C-alpha positions in Angstrom: 23.0 74.1 107.2 19.4 73.7 108.5 18.5 75.7 111.6 18.0 72.6 113.7 21.4 71.4 112.9 23.0 74.7 113.8 21.2 74.7 117.1 22.5 71.2 117.8 26.0 72.2 116.8 25.9 75.2 119.2 24.7 73.0 122.0 27.4 70.5 121.5 30.1 73.3 121.5 28.8 74.7 124.8 28.8 71.2 126.3 32.3 70.5 125.1 33.9 73.8 126.0 31.6 75.0 128.8 29.4 78.1 128.9 31.2 81.4 129.4 32.0 81.9 133.1 30.3 84.8 134.9 32.6 87.8 135.3 34.0 88.1 138.8 32.7 91.1 140.7 35.2 93.3 142.6 35.4 94.7 146.1 37.4 97.9 146.1 39.3 98.7 149.3 40.0 102.4 149.6 42.2 102.8 152.7 45.4 104.0 154.2 48.4 102.2 155.8 46.1 100.0 158.0 44.8 98.4 154.8 48.1 98.5 152.8 49.8 96.1 155.3 52.2 98.6 156.6 55.2 97.0 158.3 54.2 93.4 157.6 54.3 91.1 154.6 51.7 92.1 152.0 50.1 88.6 151.8 49.5 88.7 155.6 47.5 91.9 155.7 43.8 91.8 156.4 42.9 92.8 152.7 44.9 89.8 151.3 43.3 87.6 153.9 39.9 88.8 152.7 40.8 87.6 149.2 41.6 84.2 150.7 38.4 84.1 152.6 36.3 84.9 149.5 38.0 81.9 147.7 37.3 79.6 150.6 33.6 80.7 150.7 33.5 80.2 146.9 32.2 83.7 146.4 32.8 85.2 142.9 34.4 88.3 144.1 38.0 89.6 143.7 39.6 92.2 145.9 41.2 95.4 144.4 43.3 97.1 147.1 43.6 100.8 146.3 45.0 101.7 149.8 47.9 104.2 150.1 49.9 104.6 153.3 49.5 108.0 154.8 46.4 108.9 152.8 43.7 111.2 154.2 40.1 111.5 153.3 41.0 114.4 151.0 43.4 112.0 149.1 40.7 109.4 148.9 38.2 111.8 147.3 40.8 112.7 144.7 41.7 109.0 144.0 38.3 107.4 144.0 36.9 108.4 140.6 39.7 106.8 138.8 39.5 103.7 140.9 35.8 103.4 140.3 36.3 103.7 136.6 39.1 101.1 136.6 37.6 98.4 138.8 33.9 99.0 138.5 33.3 97.5 141.9 30.2 96.0 143.3 31.3 97.0 146.8 33.5 99.8 148.1 35.1 99.5 151.5 36.2 103.0 152.7 38.8 102.8 155.5 40.0 106.3 155.7 40.0 109.0 158.4 42.7 107.8 160.7 45.3 110.1 159.3 42.9 113.0 159.4 42.6 112.3 163.2 46.3 111.9 163.8 46.9 115.3 162.2 44.1 117.0 164.0 42.3 117.9 160.8 38.8 119.3 161.1 36.2 116.6 161.7 33.7 118.5 159.5 36.0 118.4 156.5 36.6 114.7 157.1 32.9 114.1 157.1 32.4 116.0 153.9 35.1 114.0 152.2 33.7 110.7 153.4 30.2 111.7 152.4 31.5 112.6 148.9 33.2 109.2 148.6 30.0 107.4 149.7 27.9 109.3 147.2 30.4 108.7 144.3 30.5 105.0 145.1 26.7 104.8 145.3 26.3 106.7 142.0 28.6 104.2 140.4 26.3 101.4 141.4 28.4 100.1 144.3 27.3 99.1 147.8 29.4 100.8 150.5 30.9 99.7 153.8 32.3 102.5 155.9 35.1 101.5 158.4 35.4 103.6 161.5 38.5 104.5 163.4 39.2 106.3 166.7 41.9 108.7 167.8 43.9 109.1 171.1 42.8 112.1 173.2 45.7 114.2 172.1 43.5 116.9 170.8 41.1 116.8 173.7 38.0 114.8 174.5 35.6 116.9 172.4 37.6 116.3 169.2 37.9 112.6 170.0 34.2 112.3 170.6 33.3 114.2 167.4 35.7 112.1 165.4 34.3 108.8 166.8 30.7 109.9 166.2 31.3 110.9 162.6 31.4 107.4 161.1 28.1 106.4 162.7 26.4 109.6 161.7 27.5 109.2 158.1 26.4 105.5 158.0 22.9 106.5 159.2 22.7 109.5 156.9 23.6 107.5 153.8 22.2 104.1 155.0 25.5 102.3 154.5 27.0 99.3 156.2 29.4 100.2 159.1 32.3 98.8 161.0 32.2 101.2 164.1 35.8 100.6 165.0 38.2 98.4 163.1 40.4 97.7 166.1 37.6 97.1 168.6 38.8 93.6 169.5 42.4 94.5 170.4 42.8 98.3 170.8 44.0 97.9 174.4 46.5 95.1 173.6 50.0 96.6 173.1 51.4 93.3 172.0 49.2 93.4 168.9 50.7 96.7 167.7 54.0 97.5 166.1 56.5 99.7 168.0 54.9 102.9 166.7 51.7 101.9 168.6 49.6 102.8 165.6 49.9 99.9 163.1 48.7 96.5 164.0 51.0 93.5 163.8 50.6 90.4 161.6 48.8 88.6 164.5 46.1 91.3 164.6 45.2 91.1 160.9 42.8 88.2 161.2 41.0 90.1 164.0 40.5 93.0 161.7 39.3 90.7 158.9 36.7 89.2 161.2 35.4 92.6 162.1 35.1 93.6 158.5 33.7 90.3 157.4 30.7 90.5 159.7 29.6 93.8 158.1 30.7 92.9 154.5 29.2 89.5 154.2 25.5 90.7 153.9 26.6 93.0 151.1 27.8 90.0 149.0 24.5 88.2 148.8 
């Protein structure tokens, strides 16, 4: 078959069947119970709502939720390499540290773990969004202050995007927390999504 005819045939096939669609990029959520929809229906958690938001915005991203209830930053460091290899994310959202704080674990160790996760993600070619948390003053004001400051310090050090505090909009509203006063209710999930979305959206351009 002449070359011109082959070219014409290929063009017709592409026109008829459509060119191959671009592969969807993934957003990896590495979190704990706050991101694994603890105590509520899975589809109503903020991570699932993020997937719906991406579809509405017609952005070619999918969400891979690798959150594990009860996980600490040490657990995240151990789990991240496999998750990066499996999902090959364009963006990694790190929502860990809350359980470190609730257990009174050393802030310095938490910072080392978070730093390692940021570096692993960046090395894998992903952009990083770090999600900050706060802890009640059970372990004293010095611990609470060091814990709160850790996320901003890491974001500046690694030049990553940051959500300073995921529950900023409702932390003082008891009716938006489950009876344990730790886990947000279904009604609070859209508020967390909005807080994340403001920091995440610029990374998706």
